[in-house]
N, C-alpha and C positions, 0 to 999 in steps of 0.2 A: 335613768329613772330613779326616783327616790326609794328608799327602803320601805317607807310606808306611804301609800297613796290611796285616796278615796276613790273607789270605783262606783260610778253612777251608771245605771242601766237605762238605755234609751231604746225606743222602737224605731230605729233607723235614722234618728235625728241628732246623734251625738255631735257631729261637726257643726251643724246649724246652732245648736245650743251653746257649744263652746265658743263659737265666734261671737254670739250675742253677749256672753259673759265677758269676753275679752274687750268688747267695745263699751261695755257698761261700767265695769268696775276697775279701779286703779290696781296696779300690780297684778294684772290678769293678762293672759295671752294664750294663744294656741301654739303648742310646741311641735307635735308630730301627728300626722294622720297616717294610719296604717290600713292598708286594703287587704281584704281576705285573699289568701293564695288559692283557695278553692271554694266551692259552694259550701254553705253552712246552713243550719236550720232556719235562720231568718233572712238569708241573703244569698247572693251569687258571688262567684269569684270576681274580684275587682271592686266590689262594693266596699264602702268604708266599714271596717270592723271595729277599730278602736281609735280614739283621739286622746292624745296626751295634752292636757291643758292645765293652766293655773288660774285659780279664782282667788283674788285678794291674798295672794301669796301661798295659797294652799294647793298642793299638787293633786290633780285629779286625773282619772282615766274614764273617758266616756266609752261604754261598751254598747254597740248596737246589737242587743240580744233579742229583740223582738217584743211583742206585746204581753208576754206572759207575766212579767213582774213590773207593774207600774209603781211610780213613786208614791209614798204616803207621808203623812205628817210625822211618822216615826223618825224621819231624818229631815233636817232642815239646815240651811246655812243661816247663822245669826250674824247680821251686819251691824256693827256699832256705828252710829252716826253722831256728828258733833252738833248739829243744829237742824232747824226745820227745813232749810234749803237742801241740805244733803239728804235728809229723810225723804223729802218730796221727790228729789231727783231719782233715787233708786226705786222707790215705790212706783212712781209714775212710769219709769222705764219698764219695770216688770209687768205691771198691770196694763200699761198702754201697748204692750207688744203681745196681746192675746192672753195675758194672765188673768188671774182672778183675785179680788180682794177677799180677805178673811177678817178675823177678829184679833184684837190685841196686838197689832203690829205685824201680823202674819199675812203673807200673800203667796200665791202660787204662780209660777211662770207657765208659759204656754206648753212646756214639756212635762208639766206636773211636779216639778221640783219645788219644794217649799222654802220660803225665805222669811226670816224674822228681821224686819227693819226696825232696829231698836236704838232710839236716841240715848246717849250717855246719861242724860239727866234722869231717865227712868231707871236705869241700872243703879245709879248712885242713890236714888230714893229708896229702892228696894234694899240696897245694902245698908242704908242708915237704920233700918228696922223701926219698930215702934209705930207711933201714930203717923209719922211722915210716910213710912212705907205703906201703911194701911190706906192713907188718903191717896197716894199715887197709884196704888194697885186698884183701888176703887174707880179712879178716873180712867185708868187704862182699860178696865173691863167694859167700858161703854164705847170704846173706840174701835175703828177699823185701822186706818193709818193713824199712827201716834201723833197727837197734837202737842208739840213741845211746850207751848205757852200754857196749855191746860194742865199739863203735868207739873210745870213749875209753880203754877198757882195752887195746885193741890198740895204740893210739898210745903208751901208757905201757910196752908190752912185757909186759903181764900177760895171763894166760890163754892 
């Protein structure tokens, strides 16, 4: 186990979520599934208690802690994409698997975990500052899933 690992709380669905992430994102996999040795507040002996997994190279631990602490937008994974095809692939996988669309490149998976699917061109535009950043930011504010062509046009001052 890594010295620092992100612990994500689930309501009995940590293994299902980890397997979806492993199938959806590169450099992602399920490492180890640990079962509870005895009954615990949200489960019985033998139920999946924790799942060690990796998402895009980031070590995570899924804890089946029950319904008391749901995910919020206070934590999200930000996934940098290179083009519209990659943006569409991740967005569609998350939303198409029972997730929800949100604004400005954000979506939520079926387990309530938040994702920012962020094309590199948007990040570069914001880093450029000035009018270019303002135009790209204004365009982004009107979007759910990010439209790469629209961001590129805004960067150039078109449209």
